[in-house]
Each structure stands twice: as C-alpha cells, then as structure tokens.
C-alpha positions in Angstrom: -26.9 -23.7 1.9 -23.8 -25.6 0.2 -20.4 -23.4 0.5 -17.2 -24.5 -0.5 -14.3 -22.2 0.9 -11.1 -21.3 -0.7 -8.0 -19.9 0.8 -5.4 -18.1 -1.8 -2.2 -16.5 -0.8 -0.3 -14.1 -3.3 3.3 -13.5 -2.2 5.0 -10.7 -3.9 8.7 -9.4 -2.9 6.7 -6.3 -1.1 3.3 -7.1 0.4 1.6 -10.7 0.7 -1.8 -11.2 1.1 -4.4 -14.0 2.1 -7.7 -14.2 0.7 -10.8 -16.3 1.6 -13.3 -17.0 -1.0 -16.6 -18.4 -0.1 -18.6 -19.9 -3.0 -22.4 -20.4 -2.3 -23.5 -22.9 -5.0 -27.2 -22.8 -4.4 -27.2 -19.0 -5.0 -23.7 -19.2 -7.6 -22.3 -16.2 -6.0 -18.6 -16.0 -4.4 -17.5 -13.9 -1.1 -14.6 -12.3 -1.1 -12.5 -11.5 2.4 -9.2 -10.6 3.0 -7.6 -13.2 6.0 -4.1 -11.2 6.2 -1.7 -8.9 4.8 2.1 -8.9 5.7 5.4 -7.5 4.5 8.0 -9.5 2.8 10.7 -6.9 2.8 14.2 -7.8 1.7 16.7 -8.3 4.7 20.2 -7.0 4.2 23.0 -8.7 5.8 26.8 -8.2 5.1 25.9 -6.5 1.6 23.6 -9.3 0.4 20.0 -9.3 0.0 17.5 -11.8 1.2 14.1 -12.8 1.4 13.0 -14.1 5.1 11.2 -17.2 3.7 10.6 -18.7 7.2 8.8 -15.6 7.9 6.7 -15.7 5.1 6.2 -19.4 5.9 5.0 -18.5 9.7 2.5 -15.8 8.4 0.8 -18.3 5.8 0.5 -20.8 8.6 -1.3 -18.0 10.5 -3.5 -17.2 8.0 -4.3 -20.6 7.5 -5.3 -20.9 10.9 -7.4 -17.4 10.9 -9.7 -18.7 7.9 -9.8 -22.3 9.5 -11.6 -20.7 12.5 -13.9 -18.3 10.2 -14.8 -21.5 8.2 -15.2 -24.0 11.2 -12.2 -25.9 9.9 -13.8 -26.1 6.3 -11.3 -25.2 3.6 -11.3 -27.1 0.4 -8.1 -26.0 -0.7 -5.0 -23.5 -0.2 -3.4 -21.7 -3.3 -0.2 -20.5 -3.4 1.2 -17.9 -5.9 4.5 -16.1 -5.7 6.9 -14.1 -7.9 9.1 -16.3 -10.0 12.9 -16.1 -10.0 14.0 -16.7 -6.5 14.5 -20.2 -5.2 15.6 -22.7 -2.4 18.2 -25.3 -2.1 17.3 -28.4 -0.2 19.8 -31.1 1.2 19.5 -34.9 1.3 18.3 -34.7 4.9 15.4 -32.3 3.9 17.1 -29.0 5.1 16.9 -25.9 3.8 20.7 -25.3 2.9 21.0 -21.6 2.9 18.8 -18.5 3.0 16.8 -17.7 -0.2 18.9 -14.7 -1.9 16.9 -11.7 -3.3 17.3 -11.8 -7.2 18.5 -8.6 -7.0 21.6 -9.3 -4.8 25.2 -8.2 -5.6 26.3 -11.8 -6.6 24.8 -11.8 -10.0 26.8 -8.5 -11.0 29.0 -9.2 -14.1 27.6 -12.7 -14.4 26.1 -12.6 -17.3 29.4 -12.2 -19.0 30.6 -15.3 -17.6 27.1 -17.3 -19.0 27.8 -15.8 -22.3 31.1 -17.6 -22.2 29.5 -21.5 -22.2 26.5 -20.2 -24.2 25.4 -17.9 -26.9 23.0 -15.4 -26.1 20.9 -16.5 -29.0 20.7 -19.8 -28.0 19.5 -18.7 -24.3 16.2 -16.9 -26.0 15.7 -19.9 -28.4 15.9 -22.2 -25.5 14.2 -20.5 -22.6 12.0 -18.2 -24.3 13.5 -15.3 -22.6 16.8 -13.3 -23.0 19.7 -13.3 -20.6 18.8 -11.4 -17.4 21.1 -10.9 -14.2 17.8 -11.7 -12.2 17.3 -15.1 -13.4 17.5 -18.1 -11.8 19.9 -19.4 -14.2 22.6 -16.3 -13.6 22.1 -16.8 -10.1 22.8 -20.4 -10.3 26.0 -19.6 -11.9 27.0 -17.1 -9.4 26.5 -20.2 -6.7 29.1 -22.4 -8.9 31.3 -19.4 -9.5 31.9 -18.3 -5.7 30.1 -21.1 -3.7 30.4 -24.6 -5.5 29.8 -26.6 -2.6 26.6 -24.8 -1.9 25.4 -26.9 -5.2 27.4 -29.9 -4.3 25.5 -30.5 -1.1 22.1 -29.7 -3.0 19.7 -32.5 -3.2 16.6 -30.7 -4.8 16.3 -26.9 -6.3 12.8 -25.6 -5.6 11.6 -22.0 -7.4 10.1 -20.0 -4.3 6.3 -21.4 -4.8 7.3 -24.9 -4.8 9.7 -24.4 -1.8 6.7 -23.0 0.1 4.6 -25.9 -1.1 7.4 -28.2 -0.1 7.7 -26.6 3.8 3.7 -27.3 3.6 3.1 -30.7 2.2 6.6 -32.3 2.1 6.4 -33.0 -1.5 9.5 -32.1 -3.9 7.9 -30.9 -7.2 8.2 -28.2 -9.6 5.0 -26.4 -10.8 5.1 -26.0 -14.6 5.1 -22.3 -15.1 7.2 -21.7 -12.2 10.0 -23.9 -13.9 9.0 -21.5 -16.6 9.9 -18.7 -15.3 13.3 -19.8 -14.1 15.1 -19.7 -17.5 16.4 -23.4 -16.7 13.5 -25.0 -18.9 13.2 -25.7 -22.7 10.4 -23.8 -23.4 9.3 -26.1 -26.7 10.1 -29.3 -24.7 8.4 -28.1 -21.5 11.1 -29.9 -19.5 14.4 -28.8 -17.8 16.9 -27.8 -20.3 19.9 -30.3 -20.1 21.7 -27.8 -22.6 21.7 -24.9 -20.0 22.0 -27.3 -16.8 24.9 -28.7 -18.4 26.3 -25.5 -19.0 26.1 -24.5 -15.6 27.9 -27.6 -14.6 25.4 -29.0 -12.1 23.9 -31.9 -11.7 20.5 -32.8 -13.6 18.9 -34.9 -10.6 18.5 -31.8 -8.5 15.5 -30.6 -10.6 12.5 -32.3 -9.5 10.0 -33.5 -11.6 7.8 -30.8 -13.7 3.7 -31.2 -12.8 1.2 -29.1 -14.0 -1.3 -30.4 -11.3 0.4 -29.4 -7.7 -2.4 -30.6 -5.3 -0.9 -32.2 -2.3 -2.1 -32.7 1.1 -0.7 -30.6 4.1 1.7 -32.6 6.2 -0.1 -34.2 9.2 2.3 -32.4 11.6 1.1 -29.0 10.5 -2.6 -30.1 10.6 -2.2 -31.2 14.3 -0.4 -27.8 15.0 -3.1 -25.6 13.5 -5.8 -28.4 14.8 -7.6 -29.1 11.1 -8.3 -32.2 8.6 -6.0 -32.5 6.0 -6.0 -29.7 3.4 -5.2 -29.9 -0.1 -2.7 -27.4 -1.3 -2.3 -26.3 -4.5 0.8 -24.3 -6.1 -0.6 -21.8 -8.7 2.1 -20.7 -10.4 3.3 -17.5 -11.2 1.3 -14.6 -11.4 2.2 -13.5 -14.7 1.3 -17.2 -16.1 -2.4 -17.0 -13.9 -3.1 -13.8 -16.1 -4.4 -16.3 -18.9 -7.6 -16.9 -16.6 -8.5 -13.7 -17.9 -7.7 -14.8 -21.4 -10.1 -17.7 -21.0 -13.0 -15.2 -21.2 -11.3 -12.8 -23.5 -9.5 -14.8 -25.8 -8.7 -12.3 -28.6 -7.7 -9.4 -25.9 -4.3 -8.0 -25.2 -3.6 -8.0 -21.4 -1.9 -4.8 -19.7 -1.1 -6.1 -16.1 0.0 -3.5 -13.3 1.2 -5.3 -10.4 5.0 -5.1 -9.5 5.9 -4.0 -13.1 3.9 -3.5 -16.1 3.8 -6.3 -18.4 1.8 -6.2 -21.6 0.6 -9.8 -22.7 -0.8 -11.6 -25.5 -1.9 -15.1 -25.6 0.2 -17.4 -28.2 -0.2 -21.2 -29.1 3.4 -21.8 -29.0 6.6 -19.7 -27.7 7.5 -16.8 -29.8 11.3 -17.4 -30.6 12.0 -14.9 -33.7 15.1 -12.6 -33.6 12.5 -9.5 -33.9 11.0 -11.0 -30.6 14.4 -11.3 -29.1 15.6 -8.0 -30.3 12.4 -6.3 -28.8 13.0 -8.3 -25.6 9.9 -10.1 -25.8 9.6 -12.9 -23.0 7.7 -16.2 -23.1 6.2 -18.0 -20.3 3.6 -20.9 -20.1 -0.2 -21.0 -18.6 -1.9 -23.6 -16.4 -3.6 -25.1 -19.5 -0.1 -25.4 -21.7 -0.5 -22.2 -23.7 1.8 -19.5 -23.7 2.0 -16.0 -23.1 4.2 -13.6 -25.1 5.1 -10.5 -23.0 7.0 -7.3 -23.0 8.0 -5.2 -19.7 7.0 -1.6 -19.5 7.6 1.4 -16.9 4.0 2.4 -16.9 3.2 1.8 -13.3 6.8 1.9 -12.1 6.9 5.6 -13.3 3.4 6.4 -11.9 4.5 5.1 -8.5 7.7 7.2 -8.4 5.7 10.3 -9.5 3.1 9.9 -6.5 6.3 9.1 -4.3 7.8 12.3 -5.2 4.4 14.4 -5.0 4.3 12.6 -1.6 7.6 14.2 -0.3 6.3 17.8 -1.4 3.3 17.2 0.9 1.2 17.1 -2.3 -1.9 14.6 -1.4 -1.5 11.9 -4.0 -2.8 8.3 -4.9 -3.9 6.9 -8.3 -7.2 8.0 -8.1 -6.3 11.7 -6.9 -3.7 11.9 -10.1 -6.1 10.5 -12.6 -8.7 13.3 -11.5 -5.9 15.7 -11.8 -5.2 14.7 -15.4 -8.7 15.5 -16.4 -8.4 19.1 -15.6 -5.6 19.6 -18.2 -5.8 20.2 -21.9 -5.3 16.9 -23.5 -2.5 16.2 -26.4 0.1 19.1 -25.7 3.1 17.4 -24.9 4.7 14.0 -24.4 7.8 11.8 -23.3 9.2 8.2 -24.0 8.4 6.5 -20.5 11.1 4.1 -21.3 14.3 6.0 -21.3 16.5 5.6 -18.7 16.1 9.0 -17.4 12.6 8.2 -16.5 13.5 5.0 -14.5 13.9 5.2 -10.6 13.9 9.0 -11.1 13.2 10.5 -7.5 12.0 13.6 -9.4 9.5 12.6 -12.1 8.0 16.2 -12.6 11.3 18.0 -13.3 12.2 15.0 -15.7 9.3 15.7 -17.6 9.6 19.1 -18.1 13.5 18.8 -18.8 12.2 16.2 -21.5 9.7 18.7 -23.1 11.7 21.6 -23.3 14.9 19.7 -24.6 12.5 18.4 -27.5 10.9 21.6 -28.6 7.6 20.5 -26.9 5.4 22.7 -24.6 6.5 22.5 -21.1 3.9 21.8 -18.5 3.4 24.4 -16.3 1.4 22.6 -13.3 0.7 19.1 -11.7 -2.4 18.8 -13.8 -0.4 19.5 -17.1 2.7 17.2 -15.8 0.2 14.1 -15.2 -1.6 14.5 -18.2 1.5 14.3 -20.1 2.8 11.3 -18.3 -0.8 9.3 -19.0 -0.7 9.9 -22.6 3.0 9.3 -23.1 2.1 5.7 -21.3 -0.9 5.2 -23.5 1.5 5.9 -26.6 3.9 3.5 -25.2 1.6 0.8 -24.5 0.0 1.1 -28.0 3.7 1.1 -29.4 3.9 -2.2 -27.8 1.0 -3.8 -28.7 1.7 -3.2 -32.2 4.6 -4.7 -31.8 3.3 -7.8 -30.1 1.0 -8.1 -32.5 3.1 -8.2 -35.5 5.7 -10.4 -33.9 3.5 -12.4 -32.6 1.0 -12.8 -35.4 -1.6 -12.8 -33.2 -4.7 -10.4 -33.7 -6.3 -9.0 -31.1 -10.1 -6.9 -30.4 -9.8 -5.5 -26.8 -7.3 -4.7 -24.3 -7.9 -5.6 -20.6 -6.2 -3.4 -18.1 -5.5 -5.3 -14.6 -4.0 -4.2 -11.4 -3.1 -1.0 -9.9 -4.5 2.2 -11.6 -6.2 -0.2 -14.1 -9.3 2.1 -14.1 -7.3 5.3 -15.5 -9.6 7.1 -17.8 -6.9 9.3 -19.7 -4.9 6.0 -20.1 -7.6 3.8 -21.0 -9.5 6.3 -23.5 -6.1 7.3 -25.2 -5.4 3.9 -25.5 -8.9 3.1 -27.0 -8.6 6.0 -29.6 -5.2 4.9 -30.8 -5.9 1.0 -31.2 -9.2 1.5 -32.2 -10.7 -1.2 -29.7 -12.3 -1.1 -26.3 -10.5 -1.0 -23.7 -11.6 -3.0 -20.4 -10.5 -1.6 -17.0 -10.6 -4.4 -14.6 -10.9 -4.2 -10.9 -7.0 -3.8 -9.1 -7.5 -7.5 -7.3 -7.9 -9.3 -10.9 -4.8 -11.0 -10.3 -6.1 -12.3 -7.2 -9.3 -13.5 -8.8 -7.2 -15.2 -11.2 -5.3 -17.0 -8.9 -8.6 -18.1 -7.0 -10.1 -19.1 -10.5 -7.3 -21.7 -11.2 -7.3 -22.8 -7.8 -11.1 -23.7 -7.8 -11.5 -24.8 -11.5 -10.8 -28.5 -10.2 -12.8 -28.7 -7.1 -16.0 -27.0 -8.7 -16.0 -28.7 -12.1 -16.5 -25.5 -13.7 -14.6 -23.6 -16.7 -12.3 -20.9 -16.0 -14.6 -18.4 -17.8 -17.3 -19.0 -15.9 -15.7 -18.7 -12.6 -14.3 -15.4 -13.8 -17.6 -14.2 -14.7 -18.8 -14.6 -11.0 -15.5 -13.5 -9.5 -15.8 -10.2 -11.7 -19.1 -9.5 -12.9 -19.8 -7.5 -15.8 -20.9 -4.5 -13.6 -17.3 -4.4 -12.1 -15.7 -3.8 -15.4 -15.5 -0.3 -17.1 -15.5 -0.2 -20.6 -13.6 2.5 -23.0 -15.0 2.4 -26.3 -13.1 4.4 -29.2 -14.5 8.1 -29.5 -14.2 8.2 -33.2 -11.9 11.4 -32.7 -8.4 10.8 -34.3 -6.3 13.4 -32.3 -4.9 11.0 -30.3 -4.1 8.6 -33.0 -2.7 11.7 -35.1 -0.7 12.9 -31.9 0.6 9.2 -31.3 2.0 8.9 -34.9 3.8 12.2 -35.0 5.4 11.5 -31.7 6.4 8.4 -32.8 8.1 9.5 -35.6 10.4 11.6 -33.0 10.7 9.2 -30.2 12.8 6.3 -29.5 10.1 3.8 -30.8 11.3 1.7 -33.3 9.7 -0.4 -36.2 9.8 -4.2 -36.2 
C-alpha cells in the first residue's frame, strides 16, 4: 500500500483543531482523524484583549509530535489556516515585539473616524474590497500609530496571524495572498500591498513582506531536532473564508452559505465587486488560492442560533443543533417571521422573548412554545438568506444553480427546505467539517497532483451530502415575498 499523510491545523478565535488525513493512493480513499483540540480564548490584561500566540504555537508543536508518532515520522506536509484580522510585529532581530492583540480590543474604539480624516470611505472600499471596519488590521495599525508609534518604528516585518505561525515554524517571513487580502491593507485589483493605504497610515512600506500564493517552506532545523523528525513542508493555507473556494471548484455556479464562527454567504466572481451598491449593502471581497475572488455578506444566522441554544441551556432545556431542528419540525410552518439582522437579535441573551415581542409588535401570530419559536427563527433565517442571495446575484451579475450549506447546523431541514422552495434550486447540506476538508484539499493539491474537485469528491463523497430539492409548493415563496414588504429588507 502507498500512503501519504497530511496534517492540517485550523486556528479559530475559540477552539483550534489539528487533523490528520491519510491518503491511500491504491484504494483512492482518505481516512481522517482529529489529532488534537485546544482552546484559543482571549486573555484580558489591564482592560486589553490578547491572543496567547505562544500557547497556540506550543499546542501546534504538540500536535505535530503526536501526528509524527502515529505516522512513523511520515508526514507529507503540514497546513495552517487561521482567522484573518490579527497580526504580529517582528523586530529586526527576529523577535515578536508585543503580544498579539485581539481585533476586538478596545484600542480601535472611535479609530475609524480618525482613519476617515485621511482617506474617504468610498476609497477604502474600492481599494481594499471591503468597507471600513474597526476590527480590520488597517484600523488596528492606525491605533498603533496613534497611541504607540514607537512600536511600529521598531517593526521590521508585519505578519498576519497565519503568516506569523509560519514564521515561528519555518523562519520565513512571507505573506500568503489571501491573508494579505483580509488585512484591508492590500489593493484588491493589483493584488499587492496598497501604497495608498500604507502611506495614509504613515507606516514604512518595507515592513510588509512579499506576497506569495505558494507558501510551502521547510520546518526549522531546531524544531525538527526538538520533535525528532526529518524536515517537513509547512503550507499556509490562507484564510478560512477564501478556502471555501475548494467547494466552488466542484460546484462553480453555487452560492455557499458557511456557518463557522459567523455566517457568510458567498459567491464566486472573476474580479472584485466594487460598485456603490456593493458597498452600500456591505458586500466584502476576498481572494482565493487560485487568484479568483469571492464576494460575500455577513449574516447573523449561526450567531442567533447559538444564542438561542445558550438561552435554552440556561433554562435547563436540553439543546443542540439537531434537537432544535427536530423540535422545529413539530410546529406548523410559515406562521410568523422576524428580521434576524435587526440589532435587537444581536448578542441577545433572551432570544425567545425577543422573537415573541417582535411578532406581537408587528401584528403577527405570537409563537407560544419552543417548537413554534424555533420554527419562526429558522424560517426567518432562510428568508434572510434568500434575500441576501438575490442581492449578491444582482450586485455581482453572477447566476447560480444551487446553494451549498457548510459548517455548523448545515443540515437543518427547515432552513434548507425553505430556502430551496424560495430560491427554486437544490440546497446541498455538506458535513459540518467541510471547511476543514477544504483546507486539506488546498494543502494536498500540490503533493497529490490532483485537481481540487477530485480531492473534494474523495474527502466528501456524495453519500455525505444531503440534497433538498424544491418541493413545488409556493407557500414559502409567497410568505417570503409578503414578509419582505414589511421587513427592513431593501431592494438594491
């Protein structure tokens, strides 16, 4: 038998995982196993929020060590993907200058107003492909210049978080293309650091490393010695949202709805979508590993579901994604709806009461029990997704023939079937770990000399995907159209 082993780490701002994939080329099958899981919780010090990057690095090394033992020191490559707004600053001696701040740290409060003194809001969008956000790397750097300019004066290299981990493992200072894209410091059309943005920040251009789309580097000899292994290739796999493009290789005319830390509705494009209507609707653009683009919109879908689960759990009501889905099926469909994007449903610790209040105040039927409240929530999420999909289609001038649901709560029968009936296309529910499979597929492509679509087909065989076909019943579509008139949905 001929085996190749691939190790992939997915670093999020909550739980991180290390996954081992064993490919049997004779049988053309892949066996996947979790090697490690560890927390990446924020640390609060003197009213500031940090990520413990050294702890993450230590856990990664432990995961590598465990994988080496399980594979008899036979690992083809190690891939790392991570969330995309945090960064590290390296001095001329190669040392990390400061702890890695969370993008949610308070130092960026009110900082967007200062940015707008130097650059127009529209220019930010047309240059970087995303609207100005207090969480972006650009605004964080403005905060550094505003309060602690000496930090940047002593900076030799700026590295986004995945690139920082790559540096710690390989000693190489490079910027993976999609990570640079997510920093809001890159010109999305020229695919290089934006001199306009960087000069506006009054930062030296030379601290930003070369942007590369092929970040395979050898692990440092001292780490190989520590782990008692031969040199291993380290691959920076890019930001998680960009890696969803692996699914789009197999389903090129699909809309992707990804529920990971947040819900993102994505569509493949050949160039960034930079129109005023895209900016007004808060469309964001990101690059993909194959130098195409994804236009996407952030939604509250999975966040409001998580808040609902938390609320019921606090009331000692056993709750999970599957239990909520089954509960919703017991309620009569299409009786009442909410607009899930309203502020009253964001970070609300009593979603059930908020649902009832909204329905009462809008003159609708008020759900009376858990089943009815959850049914209302799920159908409303589907309504919102349908509205966003239509806007993405219109703004990007891209057509679609299916919808792919990935991530947490992806196989939700109420959401999937309602969405299929409104959009009139099949909705495919992929396994929860689809993002991990995408990361692996991009990492494995070069070593296996296979195209991404074929790798995805092996990692996610058809029997693991549930298809929801349009039922032919127009009740959901009629209810959606009726609710759209009275909700905050806007035509673009």
